[in-house]
C-alpha positions as CSV (number, residue, x, y, z in Angstrom):
1,M,-8.6,-20.3,93.4
2,R,-8.1,-22.1,96.7
3,P,-5.5,-20.8,99.2
4,V,-2.0,-22.2,98.9
5,P,-1.3,-24.7,101.5
6,A,1.5,-23.3,103.9
7,A,3.7,-26.3,103.6
8,L,3.6,-26.1,99.9
9,A,4.2,-22.3,100.0
10,A,7.2,-22.9,102.4
11,F,8.8,-25.5,100.3
12,T,8.3,-23.5,97.0
13,M,9.8,-20.4,98.6
14,A,13.1,-22.2,99.1
15,V,13.1,-23.6,95.6
16,A,11.8,-20.4,94.1
17,T,14.8,-18.5,95.7
18,M,17.2,-20.8,93.9
19,A,15.6,-21.1,90.4
20,N,13.5,-18.1,90.0
21,A,15.4,-15.2,91.5
22,Q,15.9,-13.5,88.3
23,Q,12.2,-13.5,87.7
24,Q,11.5,-12.0,91.2
25,R,8.9,-14.7,92.0
26,T,7.7,-15.6,95.4
27,G,7.2,-19.0,96.8
28,E,3.4,-18.3,96.9
29,Q,3.4,-17.4,93.2
30,V,5.4,-20.6,92.4
31,A,2.9,-22.6,94.5
32,A,-0.1,-21.0,92.7
33,D,1.5,-21.9,89.3
34,L,2.0,-25.5,90.5
35,M,-1.5,-25.9,91.6
36,K,-2.9,-24.2,88.4
37,A,-0.7,-26.6,86.2
38,A,-2.1,-29.6,88.1
39,K,-5.7,-28.5,87.9
40,I,-5.6,-27.5,84.2
41,S,-3.7,-30.7,83.2
42,V,-6.2,-32.9,84.9
43,A,-9.1,-31.0,83.5
44,T,-7.6,-31.1,80.0
45,Y,-6.9,-34.7,80.2
46,R,-10.5,-35.4,81.2
47,S,-12.0,-33.4,78.3
48,N,-9.3,-34.0,75.5
49,G,-7.1,-36.8,76.5
50,M,-3.2,-36.8,76.0
51,S,-3.7,-34.9,72.7
52,G,-5.2,-32.0,74.7
53,L,-2.3,-32.0,77.0
54,I,0.2,-32.0,74.1
55,G,-1.8,-29.0,72.7
56,K,-1.6,-27.1,76.0
57,S,2.1,-27.8,76.2
58,K,2.8,-26.6,72.7
59,D,0.8,-23.5,73.2
60,C,2.5,-22.7,76.4
61,H,6.0,-23.3,74.8
62,K,5.1,-20.9,72.0
63,Q,4.9,-18.1,74.6
64,L,7.9,-19.4,76.6
65,A,9.3,-16.0,77.2
66,K,6.1,-15.1,79.1
67,F,5.3,-18.4,80.9
68,K,8.8,-20.2,81.4
69,Y,8.5,-22.3,84.6
70,Y,4.7,-22.6,84.2
71,C,5.3,-24.5,81.0
72,L,7.8,-26.8,83.0
73,Y,5.1,-27.4,85.5
74,L,2.5,-28.1,82.9
75,D,4.8,-30.6,81.3
76,L,5.6,-32.2,84.6
77,A,1.9,-32.6,85.4
78,A,1.2,-34.0,81.9
79,R,4.0,-36.6,82.4
80,R,2.4,-37.6,85.8
81,I,-0.9,-38.0,84.2
82,D,0.6,-40.1,81.4
83,Q,2.4,-42.3,84.0
84,L,-1.0,-42.9,85.8
85,G,-2.8,-43.6,82.6
86,V,-0.6,-46.4,81.4
87,A,0.2,-47.9,84.8
88,G,-0.5,-51.5,84.8
89,T,-0.9,-51.7,81.0
90,K,1.2,-52.6,78.2
91,F,0.8,-49.2,76.7
92,P,3.8,-47.0,76.1
93,L,4.0,-43.5,77.6
94,T,3.3,-40.6,75.2
95,E,6.4,-39.8,73.1
96,Y,5.8,-36.1,73.4
97,F,6.3,-36.3,77.2
98,D,9.1,-38.9,77.2
99,D,12.5,-38.0,78.9
100,E,14.1,-37.0,75.7
101,Q,11.4,-34.5,74.4
102,F,10.6,-33.3,77.7
103,G,14.3,-32.8,78.5
104,E,14.7,-30.6,75.3
105,R,11.8,-28.4,76.3
106,A,13.1,-28.2,80.0
107,D,16.7,-27.4,78.9
108,E,15.5,-24.4,76.9
109,I,13.7,-23.1,80.1
110,F,16.8,-23.7,82.2
111,I,19.2,-22.0,79.6
112,R,16.9,-19.0,79.5
113,T,16.9,-18.7,83.2
114,N,20.7,-19.3,83.5
115,L,20.5,-22.4,85.5
116,S,23.5,-24.9,85.5
117,R,22.9,-28.6,84.7
118,D,23.4,-29.4,88.5
119,Q,20.9,-26.6,89.5
120,A,18.3,-27.8,86.9
121,N,18.7,-31.4,88.1
122,D,18.3,-30.3,91.8
123,Y,15.3,-28.2,90.8
124,L,13.6,-31.0,89.0
125,S,14.3,-33.6,91.8
126,N,12.6,-31.3,94.2
127,M,9.8,-30.3,92.0
128,V,8.7,-33.8,90.5
129,P,7.4,-35.1,93.8
130,V,5.5,-31.9,94.4
131,V,3.9,-31.8,91.1
132,N,3.0,-35.6,91.2
133,K,1.4,-35.0,94.6
134,L,-0.8,-32.1,93.3
135,V,-1.8,-34.1,90.3
136,D,-2.6,-37.2,92.2
137,E,-4.9,-35.1,94.6
138,E,-6.6,-33.2,91.7
139,A,-7.1,-36.5,89.9
140,R,-8.9,-38.0,92.9
141,K,-11.4,-35.1,93.0
142,K,-14.9,-35.7,91.5
143,R,-15.6,-34.0,88.2
């Protein structure tokens, strides 16, 4: 695994303090999970398309007690891939990753980790651009 960029590690340290304190996760661990989710999501999409991403997400959520926020990062990465895939087309976004279904899965994570609605919204508003950037960078890489 490549080293975690310092800026990403610093950013995720602040976010990790708020959202993952009960899990005793460091910013570096959160950053590594974010990078892993982006890399695995892009690789899965390239080999198995959106159905592969749905499978990865379902498998992760079956073990939610173990993976919690990693499942959220995986879903955020898949949502970005879905957005990129349909951009400029008349195809709809994949229903499994739409706001309603994604929100239900995300709510389960936030409930399990005792985040309020406001904290969860703050967390997502901070994490979405980070995940999007990581997915965009991973998608630009050659296979």
